[in-house]
LOSEMI-668524 format. One record per residue: residue in three letters; x, y, z of N, C-alpha, C in turn. Coordinates in steps of 0.05 Angstrom, whole numbers. Layout:
! residues N
    aa   n_east   n_north     n_up   ca_east   ca_north    ca_up   c_east   c_north     c_up
   ALA        X         Y        Z         X          Y        Z        X         Y        Z
...
! end
This chain:
! residues 429
    aa   n_east   n_north     n_up   ca_east   ca_north    ca_up   c_east   c_north     c_up
   UNK       99      -305     -747       107       -313     -720       86      -332     -709
   UNK       95      -355     -700        77       -375     -688       80      -375     -658
   UNK       71      -397     -646        71       -399     -616       72      -428     -609
   UNK       85      -435     -587        87       -463     -578       76      -465     -550
   UNK       57      -484     -547        46       -489     -520       66      -505     -504
   UNK       75      -493     -481        95       -505     -464       85      -515     -438
   UNK       59      -513     -433        46       -522     -408       21      -537     -416
   UNK       23      -563     -416         2       -579     -429       -2      -605     -413
   UNK      -27      -609     -404       -34       -633     -388      -49      -653     -406
   UNK      -42      -678     -405       -57       -699     -418      -73      -715     -398
   UNK      -86      -736     -407      -102       -752     -387      -84      -768     -368
   UNK      -57      -766     -371       -39       -778     -352      -35      -760     -327
   UNK      -46      -735     -328       -51       -720     -303      -78      -730     -293
   UNK      -77      -752     -278      -101       -768     -273     -123      -752     -260
   UNK     -147      -754     -272      -172       -741     -263     -169      -710     -263
   UNK     -150      -700     -278      -145       -671     -280     -143      -662     -309
   UNK     -127      -677     -325      -125       -672     -353     -144      -690     -369
   UNK     -153      -681     -391      -173       -696     -407     -161      -705     -434
   UNK     -141      -690     -444      -131       -694     -472     -115      -720     -475
   UNK     -118      -732     -498      -100       -755     -505      -75      -743     -518
   UNK      -52      -754     -513       -27       -743     -525      -29      -739     -555
   UNK      -41      -759     -569       -42       -758     -598      -59      -734     -607
   UNK      -81      -728     -592       -98       -705     -599      -83      -678     -595
   UNK      -67      -677     -574       -52       -652     -569      -33      -647     -592
   UNK      -20      -667     -601         0       -665     -623      -14      -656     -649
   UNK      -36      -669     -655       -51       -663     -680      -61      -634     -680
   UNK      -71      -625     -657       -81       -597     -656      -59      -577     -660
   UNK      -36      -583     -646       -13       -565     -649       -4      -563     -678
   UNK       -3      -586     -691         5       -586     -719      -14      -571     -737
   UNK      -40      -575     -732       -61       -561     -747      -59      -531     -743
   UNK      -51      -522     -719       -48       -494     -713      -23      -482     -725
   UNK       -6      -498     -736        19       -489     -748       42      -485     -729
   UNK       40      -497     -705        62       -496     -686       83      -516     -693
   UNK      108      -508     -689       130       -527     -696      135      -548     -674
   UNK      123      -544     -650       128       -562     -628      105      -560     -608
   UNK      105      -578     -589        87       -577     -566       99      -592     -543
   UNK       94      -583     -519       105       -597     -495       84      -613     -481
   UNK       93      -633     -465        76       -647     -447       87      -642     -419
   UNK       69      -633     -401        78       -626     -373       57      -636     -353
   UNK       54      -662     -351        35       -673     -333       43      -669     -304
   UNK       23      -670     -286        28       -664     -257       45      -686     -244
   UNK       70      -679     -238        87       -696     -222       95      -723     -233
   UNK       88      -729     -258        93       -756     -270      103      -753     -299
   UNK      114      -775     -308       123       -777     -336      109      -800     -350
   UNK       86      -809     -340        72       -832     -351       68      -831     -381
   UNK       61      -808     -391        52       -806     -419       74      -798     -439
   UNK       99      -796     -429       121       -785     -445      126      -801     -471
   UNK      128      -827     -469       135       -843     -492      112      -843     -513
   UNK       88      -845     -503        65       -844     -522       64      -817     -536
   UNK       69      -796     -521        69       -769     -532       92      -765     -552
   UNK      116      -775     -544       140       -772     -561      135      -786     -588
   UNK      125      -810     -587       120       -825     -612       99      -812     -629
   UNK       78      -802     -617        57       -788     -632       67      -764     -646
   UNK       85      -748     -632        96       -724     -644      114      -731     -667
   UNK      131      -752     -664       149       -760     -685      133      -769     -710
   UNK      111      -782     -706        94       -791     -728       82      -767     -743
   UNK       76      -746     -729        65       -722     -742       86      -702     -751
   UNK      112      -709     -747       134       -692     -755      132      -665     -741
   UNK      127      -666     -715       127       -642     -698      145      -647     -674
   UNK      159      -627     -665       179       -631     -644      165      -636     -617
   UNK      172      -659     -603       161       -664     -576      179      -651     -555
   UNK      168      -636     -537       183       -625     -515      174      -639     -490
   UNK      193      -652     -477       187       -669     -453      190      -652     -428
   UNK      168      -651     -413       169       -635     -388      151      -647     -367
   UNK      149      -632     -345       133       -641     -322      126      -617     -305
   UNK      102      -615     -296        95       -595     -276      100      -608     -249
   UNK      122      -602     -237       131       -615     -212      119      -601     -188
   UNK      119      -616     -166       110       -605     -140      136      -599     -124
   UNK      139      -575     -115       162       -567      -99      154      -563      -70
   UNK      169      -576      -52       165       -572      -23      187      -552      -13
   UNK      180      -527      -10       201       -507       -3      214      -512       24
   UNK      200      -526       42       211       -532       68      226      -559       69
   UNK      229      -572       45       243       -597       43      225      -621       38
   UNK      234      -638       20       217       -661       12      214      -681       35
   UNK      231      -681       54       230       -700       76      211      -692       99
   UNK      203      -667       98       184       -657      118      156      -666      110
   UNK      144      -684      126       118       -695      119       99      -693      143
   UNK       85      -671      144        66       -666      166       45      -647      157
   UNK       21      -647      170        -1       -630      162        8      -600      160
   UNK       -2      -587      139         5       -559      135       30      -554      120
   UNK       44      -576      111        68       -573       95       61      -560       68
   UNK       77      -539       61        71       -524       37       79      -540       12
   UNK       66      -535      -10        72       -548      -35       67      -528      -58
   UNK       86      -525      -76        83       -506      -99       88      -520     -125
   UNK       79      -507     -147        82       -518     -174      105      -504     -188
   UNK      117      -519     -207       138       -508     -225      138      -524     -250
   UNK      142      -511     -273       143       -525     -299      172      -529     -307
   UNK      179      -554     -312       206       -561     -321      205      -573     -349
   UNK      224      -566     -366       225       -576     -393      254      -586     -398
   UNK      256      -609     -411       282       -621     -417      294      -608     -442
   UNK      316      -595     -438       330       -582     -461      348      -602     -476
   UNK      361      -619     -460       380       -639     -471      373      -667     -461
   UNK      387      -687     -472       383       -714     -463      391      -717     -434
   UNK      412      -703     -426       420       -703     -398      397      -691     -380
   UNK      385      -670     -391       362       -658     -377      339      -677     -374
   UNK      334      -692     -395       312       -712     -394      318      -733     -372
   UNK      344      -742     -372       352       -762     -352      350      -750     -323
   UNK      357      -724     -320       354       -711     -295      324      -708     -287
   UNK      307      -703     -306       279       -701     -301      268      -728     -291
   UNK      276      -749     -303       268       -776     -295      277      -781     -266
   UNK      302      -773     -260       312       -776     -232      296      -760     -212
   UNK      290      -735     -219       274       -718     -202      247      -729     -196
   UNK      233      -739     -217       207       -750     -213      208      -776     -197
   UNK      229      -792     -201       232       -817     -186      237      -810     -156
   UNK      255      -792     -151       260       -785     -123      236      -771     -110
   UNK      221      -757     -126       197       -744     -115      177      -765     -105
   UNK      176      -787     -119       157       -809     -110      169      -826      -88
   UNK      195      -833      -90       207       -851      -70      215      -837      -44
   UNK      223      -812      -46       233       -798      -22      214      -776      -13
   UNK      202      -762      -31       187       -738      -24      157      -741      -22
   UNK      146      -765      -27       117       -768      -30      103      -762       -4
   UNK       85      -742       -4        67       -736       18       42      -724        5
   UNK       22      -740        0        -1       -733      -16        6      -729      -46
   UNK       28      -716      -51        38       -712      -78       67      -720      -80
   UNK       77      -727     -104       106       -732     -106      121      -705     -106
   UNK      139      -700      -87       151       -674      -83      181      -674      -85
   UNK      192      -653      -98       220       -648      -98      225      -624      -79
   UNK      250      -617      -76       257       -592      -61      280      -578      -74
   UNK      288      -556      -63       309       -539      -75      335      -554      -77
   UNK      341      -571      -57       366       -586      -58      367      -605      -82
   UNK      345      -619      -87       344       -637     -110      346      -622     -136
   UNK      333      -599     -138       334       -583     -162      363      -573     -167
   UNK      377      -566     -146       406       -558     -150      422      -582     -160
   UNK      416      -605     -150       432       -629     -157      426      -639     -185
   UNK      401      -637     -193       393       -649     -219      380      -628     -238
   UNK      389      -603     -236       378       -582     -253      391      -578     -280
   UNK      413      -592     -284       428       -588     -309      412      -598     -333
   UNK      412      -583     -355       398       -592     -379      368      -587     -378
   UNK      359      -572     -358       331       -566     -355      325      -536     -359
   UNK      303      -530     -371       293       -503     -372      269      -501     -353
   UNK      270      -481     -335       249       -478     -315      231      -454     -320
   UNK      205      -458     -318       186       -436     -319      175      -433     -291
   UNK      170      -408     -283       164       -403     -255      138      -417     -245
   UNK      119      -422     -264        96       -438     -256       70      -421     -255
   UNK       49      -435     -247        22       -423     -248       16      -407     -222
   UNK       -9      -404     -215       -16       -388     -191       -8      -402     -165
   UNK       -2      -428     -168         7       -443     -144       38      -444     -142
   UNK       52      -428     -157        81       -428     -156       90      -412     -132
   UNK      116      -416     -125       127       -400     -102      126      -370     -108
   UNK      132      -363     -133       133       -335     -140      105      -323     -138
   UNK       85      -337     -149        57       -327     -149       47      -325     -120
   UNK       52      -344     -104        43       -344      -76       54      -320      -61
   UNK       80      -314      -65        92       -291      -53       79      -265      -62
   UNK       74      -263      -88        61       -239     -100       34      -235      -87
   UNK       18      -256      -86       -10       -254      -75      -10      -248      -45
   UNK       12      -254      -32        14       -248       -3       25      -219        1
   UNK       28      -205      -22        38       -177      -20       68      -176      -14
   UNK       82      -197      -20       111       -199      -14      127      -199      -40
   UNK      127      -176      -54       140       -175      -80      171      -177      -77
   UNK      181      -167      -55       210       -169      -50      217      -199      -46
   UNK      200      -213      -32       204       -242      -28      203      -256      -55
   UNK      185      -248      -73       183       -260     -100      209      -255     -115
   UNK      220      -231     -112       245       -225     -125      268      -243     -115
   UNK      268      -249      -89       288       -267      -78      285      -295      -89
   UNK      260      -304      -92       255       -331     -103      265      -332     -132
   UNK      259      -311     -147       269       -311     -175      299      -313     -177
   UNK      313      -297     -160       342       -298     -160      352      -325     -152
   UNK      338      -339     -133       347       -365     -124      345      -385     -148
   UNK      323      -383     -163       319       -402     -185      338      -395     -209
   UNK      345      -370     -212       365       -363     -232      392      -375     -225
   UNK      397      -376     -199       423       -387     -190      422      -418     -193
   UNK      399      -430     -188       397       -460     -190      399      -469     -219
   UNK      384      -456     -237       383       -466     -265      401      -450     -284
   UNK      410      -427     -276       424       -409     -294      405      -388     -304
   UNK      414      -363     -306       397       -341     -314      383      -345     -341
   UNK      398      -358     -359       386       -362     -386      366      -385     -387
   UNK      364      -399     -365       346       -423     -364      322      -420     -347
   UNK      318      -396     -336       294       -391     -319      277      -369     -331
   UNK      251      -375     -333       232       -357     -346      208      -352     -327
   UNK      198      -328     -328       173       -321     -313      149      -328     -330
   UNK      132      -345     -319       110       -356     -334       84      -340     -330
   UNK       74      -328     -352        49       -313     -350       27      -327     -366
   UNK        3      -326     -355       -20       -340     -367      -43      -322     -370
   UNK      -59      -327     -390       -83       -310     -396     -108      -324     -387
   UNK     -115      -318     -362      -141       -329     -351     -155      -306     -337
   UNK     -167      -288     -353      -178       -263     -343     -201      -265     -323
   UNK     -215      -289     -322      -236       -292     -302     -225      -297     -274
   UNK     -199      -301     -273      -187       -305     -247     -172      -279     -239
   UNK     -184      -265     -220      -173       -239     -212     -144      -242     -202
   UNK     -138      -263     -189      -110       -268     -179      -90      -270     -202
   UNK      -99      -282     -224       -81       -285     -247      -73      -257     -258
   UNK      -92      -239     -259       -87       -212     -269      -67      -198     -251
   UNK      -71      -201     -224       -52       -189     -205      -24      -200     -208
   UNK      -23      -227     -210         3       -240     -213       17      -231     -239
   UNK        3      -231     -261        15       -223     -286       27      -195     -285
   UNK       11      -176     -273        21       -149     -271       47      -147     -255
   UNK       48      -163     -233        72       -164     -217       95      -177     -232
   UNK       90      -198     -247       110       -212     -262      122      -194     -284
   UNK      105      -177     -296       115       -158     -316      135      -139     -304
   UNK      129      -130     -279       147       -112     -265      173      -127     -257
   UNK      169      -151     -246       192       -167     -237      211      -175     -260
   UNK      199      -180     -283       215       -187     -306      236      -165     -312
   UNK      227      -140     -310       245       -118     -315      265      -115     -293
   UNK      255      -117     -268       272       -112     -245      294      -133     -243
   UNK      288      -158     -250       308       -180     -247      320      -188     -273
   UNK      312      -175     -295       322       -182     -322      317      -212     -328
   UNK      293      -220     -321       284       -248     -326      265      -248     -350
   UNK      270      -266     -370       252       -266     -393      224      -277     -386
   UNK      204      -267     -400       177       -276     -397      171      -298     -417
   UNK      152      -316     -410       142       -336     -429      112      -340     -424
   UNK       97      -340     -445        67       -343     -443       60      -373     -446
   UNK       42      -382     -428        31       -409     -429        1      -407     -425
   UNK      -12      -430     -428       -41       -430     -424      -52      -451     -404
   UNK      -34      -467     -393       -42       -487     -373      -65      -505     -384
   UNK      -59      -517     -408       -80       -533     -421      -88      -557     -405
   UNK     -114      -562     -402      -124       -586     -389     -143      -602     -406
   UNK     -151      -591     -428      -167       -606     -447     -161      -596     -475
   UNK     -167      -612     -496      -158       -606     -523     -173      -584     -537
   UNK     -199      -586     -536      -216       -567     -552     -235      -552     -533
   UNK     -244      -528     -543      -261       -512     -526     -287      -527     -517
   UNK     -298      -543     -536      -323       -557     -529     -319      -581     -511
   UNK     -294      -586     -502      -288       -607     -483     -292      -597     -454
   UNK     -298      -571     -451      -299       -559     -424     -318      -573     -405
   UNK     -343      -579     -415      -363       -591     -397     -355      -619     -388
   UNK     -343      -634     -407      -333       -661     -400     -311      -659     -379
   UNK     -293      -640     -383      -271       -636     -364     -282      -628     -337
   UNK     -304      -612     -337      -316       -604     -311     -326      -629     -296
   UNK     -337      -648     -311      -346       -673     -299     -323      -688     -287
   UNK     -301      -688     -302      -276       -702     -292     -267      -690     -266
   UNK     -268      -663     -263      -260       -650     -238     -279      -658     -216
   UNK     -304      -661     -222      -324       -669     -201     -317      -697     -191
   UNK     -309      -715     -209      -302       -742     -201     -277      -741     -183
   UNK     -258      -724     -191      -233       -721     -176     -238      -711     -147
   UNK     -256      -691     -145      -260       -678     -119     -284      -688     -104
   UNK     -298      -708     -115      -321       -720     -101     -344      -700      -99
   UNK     -348      -683     -119      -370       -663     -119     -390      -669     -140
   UNK     -413      -656     -138      -433       -656     -159     -431      -630     -176
   UNK     -440      -632     -200      -440       -608     -218     -456      -585     -205
   UNK     -477      -592     -191      -495       -572     -179     -483      -559     -154
   UNK     -461      -570     -143      -448       -558     -119     -435      -532     -127
   UNK     -441      -512     -110      -429       -485     -116     -401      -483     -105
   UNK     -396      -495      -82      -370       -494      -70     -352      -517      -80
   UNK     -342      -513     -104      -325       -534     -116     -305      -522     -135
   UNK     -285      -538     -143      -265       -528     -162     -278      -526     -190
   UNK     -275      -503     -202      -286       -498     -229     -265      -483     -246
   UNK     -260      -493     -270      -241       -480     -288     -258      -462     -306
   UNK     -261      -437     -298      -280       -419     -312     -269      -408     -339
   UNK     -243      -405     -340      -231       -395     -365     -228      -417     -386
   UNK     -215      -410     -408      -210       -429     -429     -184      -443     -425
   UNK     -185      -469     -418      -160       -484     -413     -156      -505     -435
   UNK     -166      -498     -459      -161       -515     -483     -135      -508     -496
   UNK     -128      -522     -517      -103       -516     -532     -111      -493     -551
   UNK     -110      -469     -540      -119       -445     -555     -101      -439     -579
   UNK     -112      -425     -598       -97       -419     -623      -75      -399     -617
   UNK      -53      -400     -632       -32       -380     -629      -42      -351     -631
   UNK      -62      -347     -648       -72       -320     -652      -85      -309     -626
   UNK      -99      -326     -612      -112       -318     -587      -91      -311     -566
   UNK      -70      -327     -563       -50       -322     -543      -34      -297     -550
   UNK      -28      -294     -576       -13       -270     -585      -29      -244     -578
   UNK      -55      -246     -583       -72       -223     -577      -73      -216     -547
   UNK      -74      -238     -531       -75       -234     -502      -49      -220     -492
   UNK      -27      -226     -504        -1       -215     -495       11      -196     -516
   UNK       -6      -181     -530         3       -164     -552       22      -143     -542
   UNK       20      -135     -517        38       -114     -506       65      -126     -497
   UNK       67      -153     -497        91       -166     -489       98      -188     -509
   UNK      104      -180     -534       109       -200     -555      132      -219     -549
   UNK      151      -210     -531       173       -228     -524      164      -253     -510
   UNK      141      -251     -496       130       -275     -482      121      -296     -503
   UNK      115      -287     -527       107       -306     -548      132      -317     -562
   UNK      150      -298     -570       174       -307     -585      192      -325     -567
   UNK      191      -321     -541       207       -338     -524      197      -367     -524
   UNK      171      -372     -530       162       -400     -532      176      -414     -555
   UNK      180      -399     -577       193       -410     -600      223      -414     -595
   UNK      235      -395     -580       263       -398     -574      268      -422     -556
   UNK      250      -426     -536       253       -449     -518      250      -475     -534
   UNK      229      -475     -551       224       -499     -568      249      -505     -585
   UNK      261      -485     -596       285       -489     -613      308      -500     -597
   UNK      310      -493     -571       332       -503     -554      327      -532     -545
   UNK      302      -540     -542       297       -567     -531      300      -588     -553
   UNK      321      -604     -550       326       -625     -570      336      -650     -555
   UNK      317      -669     -552       325       -695     -541      317      -717     -559
   UNK      332      -738     -558       328       -761     -575      325      -786     -557
   UNK      301      -799     -559       297       -823     -543      300      -847     -562
   UNK      318      -865     -555       324       -887     -573      308      -912     -564
   UNK      297      -925     -584       280       -949     -578      293      -974     -591
   UNK      283      -997     -583       292      -1022     -595      316     -1035     -583
   UNK      326     -1023     -561       349      -1036     -548      339     -1048     -522
   UNK      342     -1075     -520       333      -1089     -496      355     -1088     -474
   UNK      349     -1077     -452       368      -1075     -430      362     -1096     -409
   UNK      372     -1120     -414       366      -1143     -397      386     -1144     -374
   UNK      377     -1149     -350       396      -1151     -327      417     -1173     -331
   UNK      439     -1171     -318       460      -1191     -319      453     -1215     -302
   UNK      460     -1239     -311       457      -1263     -296      484     -1278     -296
   UNK      494     -1284     -272       520      -1296     -270      517     -1327     -267
   UNK      521     -1342     -288       520      -1372     -286      542     -1382     -267
   UNK      538     -1406     -256       559      -1417     -238      584     -1424     -254
   UNK      606     -1425     -240       632      -1434     -251      640     -1418     -276
   UNK      631     -1393     -277       638      -1374     -299      630     -1385     -327
   UNK      609     -1401     -328       599      -1412     -353      586     -1389     -369
   UNK      587     -1392     -396       573      -1373     -413      543     -1377     -410
   UNK      527     -1355     -411       498      -1358     -408      485     -1379     -428
   UNK      494     -1378     -453       482      -1397     -473      489     -1426     -466
   UNK      514     -1431     -458       522      -1458     -451      507     -1468     -426
   UNK      504     -1450     -406       490      -1458     -382      460     -1463     -387
   UNK      448     -1446     -404       420      -1450     -411      416     -1477     -425
   UNK      434     -1484     -444       432      -1510     -457      435     -1533     -437
   UNK      453     -1530     -419       457      -1550     -398      432     -1555     -382
   UNK      420     -1533     -373       395      -1535     -358      372     -1548     -374
   UNK      371     -1540     -400       350      -1551     -418      354     -1581     -423
   UNK      378     -1589     -427       383      -1618     -432      377     -1635     -408
   UNK      383     -1624     -384       376      -1638     -359      345     -1639     -356
   UNK      332     -1616     -361       303      -1615     -359      289     -1632     -380
   UNK      301     -1635     -403       289      -1652     -425      287     -1681     -415
   UNK      308     -1691     -402       308      -1718     -392      288     -1722     -369
   UNK      286     -1701     -352       267      -1702     -330      238     -1702     -340
   UNK      233     -1688     -362       206      -1686     -372      199     -1710     -390
   UNK      218     -1720     -406       211      -1741     -426      226     -1767     -422
   UNK      243     -1770     -401       257      -1795     -397      285     -1793     -409
   UNK      302     -1813     -401       330      -1814     -409      334     -1816     -439
   UNK      316     -1832     -452       319      -1835     -482      302     -1814     -495
   UNK      316     -1793     -505       302      -1770     -517      298     -1774     -547
   UNK      274     -1769     -556       268      -1771     -585      283     -1750     -601
   UNK      291     -1757     -625       306      -1740     -643      291     -1714     -649
   UNK      264     -1717     -653       247      -1694     -659      248     -1673     -636
   UNK      249     -1683     -611       250      -1666     -588      277     -1650     -588
   UNK      299     -1665     -593       325      -1652     -594      326     -1630     -616
   UNK      314     -1637     -639       314      -1618     -661      298     -1592     -653
   UNK      275     -1596     -640       259      -1574     -632      274     -1557     -611
   UNK      287     -1571     -592       302      -1556     -572      325     -1540     -584
   UNK      339     -1552     -603       361      -1538     -617      351     -1513     -631
   UNK      328     -1516     -644       316      -1494     -659      309     -1471     -640
   UNK      296     -1477     -618       288      -1457     -599      312     -1443     -586
   UNK      332     -1459     -578       356      -1448     -565      371     -1430     -585
   UNK      373     -1438     -610       386      -1422     -630      372     -1395     -634
   UNK      345     -1396     -635       329      -1372     -638      333     -1353     -614
   UNK      332     -1365     -590       335      -1349     -566      363     -1336     -565
   UNK      383     -1351     -572       411      -1341     -571      415     -1318     -592
   UNK      405     -1322     -616       408      -1302     -637      394     -1276     -629
   UNK      371     -1279     -615       356      -1255     -606      368     -1242     -581
   UNK      388     -1256     -569       401      -1244     -545      386     -1248     -519
   UNK      369     -1270     -518       352      -1273     -494      360     -1297     -476
   UNK      385     -1306     -479       394      -1328     -461      391     -1320     -432
   UNK      401     -1296     -425       400      -1286     -398      372     -1284     -388
   UNK      354     -1274     -405       326      -1271     -398      314     -1297     -387
   UNK      319     -1319     -402       308      -1345     -394      321     -1355     -368
   UNK      346     -1350     -365       360      -1358     -340      348     -1344     -316
   UNK      342     -1318     -319       330      -1302     -297      303     -1313     -290
   UNK      286     -1317     -310       259      -1327     -305      260     -1355     -292
   UNK      277     -1372     -303       280      -1399     -292      289     -1397     -263
   UNK      307     -1378     -257       317      -1376     -230      296     -1369     -209
   UNK      279     -1349     -215       259      -1342     -195      235     -1361     -194
   UNK      229     -1375     -216       208      -1395     -215      219     -1419     -199
   UNK      244     -1426     -203       256      -1448     -187      255     -1442     -158
   UNK      262     -1417     -151       261      -1408     -122      233     -1412     -111
   UNK      213     -1402     -126       186      -1404     -116      177     -1433     -111
   UNK      183     -1450     -130       175      -1478     -127      190     -1492     -104
   UNK      215     -1485     -101       231      -1497      -79      220     -1488      -52
   UNK      209     -1464      -50       199      -1453      -25      169     -1460      -21
   UNK      158     -1475      -40       130      -1483      -37      110     -1462      -45
   UNK      118     -1441      -59        99      -1421      -69       85     -1433      -93
   UNK       59     -1432      -94        44      -1443     -116       49     -1426     -141
   UNK       56     -1440     -163        62      -1427     -188       42     -1438     -209
   UNK       30     -1420     -225        11      -1428     -245       25     -1445     -267
   UNK        9     -1461     -282        21      -1479     -302       30     -1464     -327
   UNK       23     -1438     -330        31      -1423     -353        7     -1416     -370
   UNK        9     -1392     -382       -13      -1383     -399       -1     -1365     -420
   UNK      -17     -1360     -441        -7      -1343     -462       12     -1357     -481
   UNK       26     -1342     -498        42      -1354     -519       66     -1369     -508
   UNK       76     -1363     -484        99      -1377     -473       95     -1407     -470
   UNK       70     -1415     -469        63      -1444     -467       72     -1459     -492
   UNK       78     -1444     -513        87      -1457     -538      117     -1462     -539
   UNK      131     -1456     -518       160      -1459     -517      168     -1484     -503
   UNK      183     -1501     -517       194      -1526     -505      215     -1518     -484
   UNK      231     -1497     -490       251      -1488     -470      238     -1481     -444
   UNK      216     -1466     -445       201      -1458     -421      191     -1483     -406
   UNK      182     -1503     -421       171      -1528     -409      193     -1544     -395
   UNK      216     -1548     -409       237      -1564     -396      252     -1550     -374
   UNK      250     -1523     -374       261      -1508     -351      242     -1507     -328
   UNK      218     -1518     -332       196      -1518     -312      186     -1490     -306
   UNK      189     -1472     -325       176      -1446     -323      146     -1450     -328
   UNK      139     -1467     -348       112      -1475     -353      109     -1505     -348
   UNK       84     -1514     -345        79      -1542     -341       60     -1554     -362
   UNK       60     -1541     -385        43      -1551     -408       62     -1560     -430
   UNK       59     -1585     -438        76      -1597     -459       67     -1586     -486
   UNK       83     -1569     -499        75      -1556     -524       72     -1576     -547
   UNK       87     -1598     -546        86      -1618     -567       60     -1634     -565
   UNK       52     -1640     -541        27      -1655     -537        3     -1640     -548
   UNK        3     -1614     -546       -20      -1598     -554      -15     -1583     -580
   UNK        7     -1589     -593        13      -1576     -619       15     -1546     -618
   UNK       28     -1536     -596        31      -1507     -593       56     -1497     -608
   UNK       53     -1473     -620        75      -1463     -637       94     -1445     -621
   UNK      119     -1450     -624       140      -1433     -612      140     -1405     -624
   UNK      134     -1404     -651       135      -1378     -665      114     -1358     -655
   UNK       93     -1367     -642        74      -1348     -631       86     -1334     -607
   UNK      106     -1347     -595       119      -1335     -571      144     -1319     -580
   UNK      160     -1331     -596       185      -1317     -605      189     -1324     -635
   UNK      186     -1304     -652       187      -1309     -680      214     -1299     -691
   UNK      230     -1318     -702       257      -1310     -712      256     -1288     -734
   UNK      233     -1286     -748       230      -1266     -769      223     -1238     -758
   UNK      213     -1237     -734       205      -1212     -722      210     -1213     -692
   UNK      235     -1207     -685       243      -1210     -657      232     -1188     -640
   UNK      218     -1195     -619       209      -1176     -599      213     -1188     -571
   UNK      214     -1171     -552       220      -1180     -524      200     -1202     -516
   UNK      210     -1225     -505       192      -1246     -496      175     -1236     -473
   UNK      151     -1247     -471       132      -1240     -450      122     -1265     -438
   UNK      132     -1272     -414       123      -1296     -401      105     -1289     -377
   UNK       80     -1295     -379        61      -1290     -358       63     -1313     -337
   UNK       68     -1305     -312        71      -1325     -291       53     -1317     -268
   UNK       37     -1336     -259        19      -1332     -236       31     -1344     -211
   UNK       32     -1327     -190        41      -1337     -164       19     -1335     -144
   UNK       19     -1352     -124         0      -1351     -102        0     -1323      -90
   UNK      -24     -1311      -89       -27      -1283      -80      -15     -1278      -52
   UNK      -18     -1298      -35       -10      -1294       -7       21     -1295       -4
   UNK       34     -1308      -23        63      -1312      -19       80     -1300      -43
   UNK       66     -1286      -60        80      -1275      -84      101     -1255      -76
   UNK       97     -1241      -53       117      -1222      -43      144     -1235      -37
   UNK      144     -1261      -30       169      -1275      -25      186     -1276      -50
   UNK      172     -1281      -73       186      -1283      -98      197     -1255     -106
   UNK      181     -1234     -102       190      -1207     -109      214     -1199      -91
   UNK      213     -1206      -66       235      -1200      -48      261     -1214      -57
   UNK      258     -1239      -66       281      -1254      -75      294     -1241     -100
   UNK      277     -1232     -118       287      -1218     -142      301     -1192     -135
   UNK      289     -1177     -116       301      -1152     -107      328     -1156      -94
   UNK      330     -1177      -77       355      -1183      -63      376     -1192      -82
   UNK      369     -1208     -102       388      -1219     -121      399     -1198     -141
   UNK      381     -1182     -152       389      -1164     -173      391     -1135     -165
   UNK      383     -1129     -140       386      -1101     -130      360     -1085     -134
   UNK      353     -1070     -113       327      -1055     -114      326     -1036     -137
   UNK      349     -1025     -144       349      -1006     -167      345     -1018     -194
   UNK      345     -1045     -195       342      -1059     -221      315     -1073     -223
   UNK      298     -1070     -204       272      -1084     -204      249     -1064     -203
   UNK      230     -1067     -220       207      -1049     -220      181     -1065     -224
   UNK      160     -1055     -212       133      -1067     -218      119     -1047     -237
   UNK      108     -1058     -258        96      -1041     -279       69     -1030     -269
   UNK       61     -1008     -282        35       -997     -276       17     -1001     -301
   UNK       -9     -1004     -296       -28      -1006     -318      -49      -984     -314
   UNK      -60      -975     -336       -80       -954     -336     -107      -966     -347
   UNK     -127      -965     -330      -154       -973     -340     -166      -950     -356
   UNK     -176      -956     -379      -189       -935     -396     -216      -944     -405
! end
């Protein structure tokens, strides 16, 4: 009998988790576990990196999130507003999509210090998800610690109704240095019988190995603005590493079902994330023209504007080659979209950079006035930008005037719809 870690934070739980996704996967495999979950705080930043790492190691990736629940409603944003934790795991692809929706709405609608969902959202998007009651900051645990075991029972019944009885588990953790955890576990053992709710053991992993504890302690000091010498600060005194299955089994030897249920949950969680499909927004050319035909028309006009009415045969040959490559790769629409918002910026007097990176090697980009560097004059290669032998999504770096760049973003949002436009995030490491 093995064990699966279902509550696991990576360094994408910013300034709280220390582990790299790849390390989590490798440790789980070394321990003989068939799977491991990722459940970062309120976000799904690390999901794809984790998923790919697990697939490489031939171990099942379980996609989850430790969400923040606002029991008084996500729209209530005022001092003293309560916030609780809950662990959600995607059982199906629909569940994964619902988890994405929950996290998105938590940020766009419920954000108040933390990205928050509420019971209404969980009812609406709970299908395909397995829910674990959560850590000491969960609604159930808070009720228990307040001496309100009957209230805790009501909360359990509510979540059984939201997710389905078979999809809600009471989460017990082994952190004996925390007196409150012992009290909560004892109550959860009683409540599991009273409400016929299955138990599941987790460890709330925040770092990969036992000897990472001191480094993780420093990370917490950075997060909370404290010094290591400060006595009144957050300290994780117990072992929050990816502990061995043997240790967890020993901790819950009187409740073996809490261990076997981790395997049962892992067996149920099966999602497949497909890669390699480019989902490019639609662009409607004027007069119902086909995107490829309209792109060629714009390029031929731009070629004469850049090089004069009498166009050299070599230029036409280069243009044909690039347009053919772009069309075969399915990127006609992409170039029309980029041309459209660069044209808008220049017409409105927003300063646009001359172009940088591999896109400067494209004659199409030059004649569309996306870039202002003549690739033929400087002997720049189109293949560095878009290689017909190894097609990958084009990446055109464009610099806009800092003070007016928001005008271009607003134009794109208005034209393509707010739900179709996103600004990417980067992580400094």
